[in-house]
N, C-alpha and C positions, 0 to 999 in steps of 0.2 A: 301169312304166319300160320303154321300149322304145328300140331304135336306130333312127335314120333317117340314113342316109349321103347326106343332102342336098347336103353341100358336100365337095369333094375337097381335104383339107388336105395340103400337101406335106411331104416330108421336108427336114430342114435339117441343117447342120453348124455347129459353133461354133468360134470361135477368138478368141484374145485380141490386140487391136490397141491399143497405147499404154496397157495396163493395163486396157482396158475390154473387156467381152465382146461379140462380133459374131455375127451369124448369117449364114450364106450361103444365100441363097434366091433362086431365079429369077434367077441370074446377078448378084445384088447382094450385097455385104457391108454389112448394116445393123446399127446399134447396138442393144442391147438396151434395151427401154423401161425396165427396172428400173435400168439403168445411167443413162440419162437423167434419171430421177426422182431418183437418188441424188446426181448431179453438180449438179443444179438445185435441191436441197433448200434452203428459206429458211434464212437464217443462224440465226435463233432455234432452229430444230430442230437444226442442227449444233451450236450451243452447249449445248443440252440433252443431247446425246449426250456431248460432251466432259465436261460436269459429272458425268454419271452414270459415266463411265469414271474420272474423278479421284476420286469418292466411293468406288467399290468397288474400285479399284486395277487396274492394268494386267492383272496375271495372271487375276484373278478375272473381269473384264469379257470377256477373251478366253476363258476357260472357259465362262462363260454362254453367249457367242455360238456357240461351237462345239457346245454342247449343244443349243441351240435349232435349229441348222442340221442336226445329225444326226437329232434328233427330228422336225424338219419333213420330212425326206427319207424317213423311215419312215412317217410318217402319210400322206404323199403316195402312197406306194407301195401302201399298204393301200386307200386310197380309189380309186387307179387299178385295182387288182386287183378292187375290188367293182364298180365301173362297167363294167369290161370282162369281168365274170363269171370272173375267175380268183381266186376266194377263197383258193385254196390256194398263191398265188404266194409264192415264197420271198423272204424279206428277207435282206440280207447280215448283218444282226445283229438278233436278236430284241429288241424293245423293247416290254414290256409295257404301259408307260404310253402309248406312241404308239397302240398297238392299243385301248386303252380310249378315248383321246381320238377316234380315228377312228370308233369305234363310236357315240360321242355324236353326232358329225356325220352319220353314216349315219342313225341313229334320229330324230334331231329336224330334220335339215336337208335330207336327201335323199329318204328313203322318202315316196311319196305326194305329193311336191312337185316333184321333178325328173322329170318324166313322159316326156320325150323327149330322147334324147341324140344330138347331131349329131357330137360329137367329144371326146375325152379326150387331154390333153397335146397340143393342137392347135397346130401352127406357124401364126402369124399375122404378116402384115407389111403395112406401109403403104409402097408403092413410094417409094424416094428419101428416106424419113423414118426408120423404125424397125421393130423385129421383135420377137417374143418368143413364148412358149409358155404359152397359157392352160390352167388346169387342166381346164376343161370348158366346153362350150357346147351349148345346146340350149333346150328349153321348160321353163321354171321357173315354177310357179304360174301358168300359162296364157299366159306371154309368153316370146319369144325373149330370152335372157339370157346373159351371160358369167358364169361361176362361178369363184371363187377360194377355195382352202382354206388357212386359217392356223392356226398354233399359237402360244400365247402362255403366259407364265409366270404372268399374272394377267388377269382380265377387263378389257375396254377400253371406253372411251366412244367414241362415233362421231367426235368432233372429234379424237381421237387417231390415227385411222387414215386420214387424208387421203391418204396416199401409196398405201395399198391400193386406195382407191377411185379415185384418178387411174390406177392401173394397170389396173383393168378397164375404165375409160373409154377409155384407149388401145387396149386389145384390141378394144373394140367399134368404135372408129374404123377400125381396120385391117381388121376383118371386113366392116365396111360398104363400105369402099373397094374391096377386091379381089372380094368376093362379092355386091356389090350388095344387100346385106340392110339392115335398118333396125333394128339393136339399140339400144334406149335404155333398157336395164335392166342393172344390175350387182349381183351378190350376192356377199358374203363370208360364208363359213361358217368359224367359228373355235370352236376349244376350248382353253381354258387348263389348265394342269397340275393344278389343283383340280377338274378335269372339269366346269367351267362352259361350256355351249354358249352361243354368241351367233350371231345372225343379223343382218347389216346389208344391208338391200335398198334399192337406190336406183333410181328409175325416172322417166320422164316429163321434165319440165322441169328437175327437180333434176339429173338425170343428164346432160341436155343441156348444162347449165351446167358440170358436171364435165368433159365432153368439150371444151368450149371452153378451160377452165383448163388441161387436159392438153395440149393442142395448143400453148398458150402456153408450156409447159415446154419442148416440143420445139423451138420456135423459139429460146427462150433458149439451149438446149444447143448448137444449131448457131452461134449468136452467139459463145457462150464458146469453142467449138472453133475457130473461125476466128480468134480473138484469141491463140491459144496459139503 
């Protein structure tokens, strides 16, 4: 695994506008792609979330969400430290489970597969459309790819993580637009709290279809915002 600073990823700042996260990049304020995907989520997915919240109760659902967010932040920091060779980087709060989960991702999803790193926590943007920060980008299993790291309470099926796949598709579109690259591969590396590692790798025509679907969600977002 080696670094190749092939692309110059910019700094960005974040702000909240009308309750949504925006990035300030290259003199533009652009909505986060995660906010776009959340707002344009299919009604059946929103209903499934509402049902889960009702089943477990408001307080418990909030506790679970907060726990997942905190553990996700710790896991991402550990992986960032590993990829940037800062293995002794301090966390705000020690999370042994997050460390074990990160180690599973490192051992089974990163070592000997992620051979060339272009950027970690790289700011990406599609002018006049959207923005975001991808977990990593570089050469994965022989091809340029966008990587995203996820934690979960239980193992997932591919059809359950469409929003994650659309997210890496948007990152790739932004990268291709600004840097004139041709990334048609996305990789989700995930570990659940029972330490089950999963890799979801999408490329070629399947990924191109995801890119098309993702851009339709961006168009829908602007249509919805214009009607507010």
